[in-house]
N, C-alpha and C positions, 0 to 999 in steps of 0.2 A: 929200206930202199929209198934212194934219193928222189926228190920231186923234180920233174922236168921244168918246173916253173920257178924262176929266180925271184927272190924277195916277195914271195906270196905265202900267206898263212892258210893252210888247209887243215882243219881239225881232223884228228885221226879217225873219227867216226864218219867222215864224208867219203863219197865216191866221186872220182873225176875220171870220166872215160876219155881215152885218147883216140884221135888227136883233138886237142882244143888249145886255145891260147888264153892265158890269164895274165893281165898286166901287173906290173910291180906295185906293191903296197896293198893289193887286194886281200881281204880276209874272208874266208868261207867257214861258217860256224857249224855247230853240231848237226849231224844227221842229214846234211844236204847232199844233193846229187846233181852233178853237172854232166850232161850227156855229150856225146861226141860232136865235133865240128862247131862248138860254140866259141865265140870271140867275146871275152869279157875284158873290159878296159882296166885302167890303172886306178888304184885307190878306191875300189868299190868295197862295200860292206854287204855281205850276203848272210842273212840271219839263219836261224835254226830251221830245219825241215823245209828247205827251199829246193825246188826242182827246176832246173834250167835246161831246155833243149829238147831235142837236138837242133842244131843249125840256128841258134839264136845269137843275135848281136846285141851286146850291152855296152854302152859307152863308158867314159871315165867318170869316176866319183859318184856312181849310182849307189843308192841305199835301198836294199831290198829287205824288208822286215820278215819276221817269222811266218812260215806256212803259206808262202806264195809259190805258185807254179807258173813258169813262163814258158809257153809252148812254142813249137816251131811256127813261124809266121809272125811272131812278136819281135819288134825291134825297139830298144830303149836308147835314145840319144844320151848325151852327157848330162849329168846332174839330175837324173830322175829319182824321185822318191816313191817307193811302193810301200804303203802301210801294211800292217799285219793282216794276213788272210785276204788280201786283195785277190781278185779272180780275173784271169784272162780266159776267154773262150777261144776256140780255134775253128769251130764249125757252127753254122747257124741252126742246123736241124739234125742233131745227132740221134742215131738209133744204134743200139747195141748190136743188132743183127746185120747192119749195113755198114761196111767200111767206107769211110769218106775221107781218107787221108789225102786224096788228090783234090779235095775241096777246101783245104785250109785257107783261110783268108788272112791277108797281111794287115797287121795292126801296128801303127807306128806311134810312139810316144815321144814328142819333141822335147828339146832341151829344157831342163828346169821344171818340168811338170811334176805335180804332186798328186798322188792317188791315195785317198784316205783308206783307213781300215775297213775291211769287208766291202769295199766298192767292187762292182763288177763291170768289166770292160768287154762289151760284146764285140766280137771280132769284125775286122774289115773297116775299122774307123781310124781316124787320125786325131790324136789329142795334141792340141796346139802348144806352142812354147809357153812355159810358165803358167799354164792353166792349173786350176786347183779343183780336184774332184773330191767332194765331201764324203765323209765316212758313210758307207751304206748306199751310196748313189749307184744307179745302174745306167751306164752310158750306152745309148743305142744309136748315136749319130756322131758325126764329126764335131769336134770341140774347138772353138776359136782360141787363138793366143790370148792369154791373160784371163780367160773366162773362169768365173766361180760357178761351179755346177753342183746341184744338189737335187735329190728326189728320185722317184721311180715312176717313169723314166726321168733321167737327169735333165734339168732345164737350167739355163743360165739365170742366176739370181743376183749377179753382180760381177765386179771385176777385181782382180788381184794384181798387186805390183810384183815386180821381179823379186823384191825382198820378202814377199810372202805376207803382205798386209792387204786387207780389204780396202779398196779405194772408195772414197766418198764422192759426192757430186763434183768436187773440184779436180778430181783425178790426180791428186798429189799424194804420193806415198808418205804415210805418217812415220815411217821408219827412217828412210834415207832422203826424203824430199824430192825424189825423182818425179817427173811430170809425164802424164800420158794424154793422148788425144783420142777421142772417139771419132773416127773418120767416117763411119757409116754404121748402120744398124749391125750389131754383132761384130764390129771391127774396132779394136783398140790397138794403138801403137805407142811405143815409147817416144816422147817428145825429144827430138834431137836438138832443138833450139834452146 
């Protein structure tokens, strides 16, 4: 049976529930499941044993590593990286005997963010653009743009550049030379000058 998705690789062991939209160049690997009403952008890489949906929005060029579940209420903007076994929650106080599907909280991950392996993102928070969540961290609050977060609960321990390098006190990226300005406590911006 032909796939309704043009120029998309879907491994034969995967399930893709219709309707959903998957952008050209995206690859979905072994044993993954995309539930209905998901919108997945172009040129994404979705690893093995990934579950997405239902009703999830994923931007272009996202990389989702093995064993990640992205539940309803989670939105990934373009160029987001989710490391292996990263965890998103969708309800703050789950109980098996009480259905709380009407209590799912919106979690947005802004463009270029990186989430390390085994990190947990507690629902209802925003992860800022180009932030970097260290492996194993537990995010329990909003994260500023460019923040380097680590620990349980996660705390800001530094700043990261758009290119993915830890910034020193001069706020100059050692990879591409771009400059940043700390405009207030917990606020970093790219220097346009």
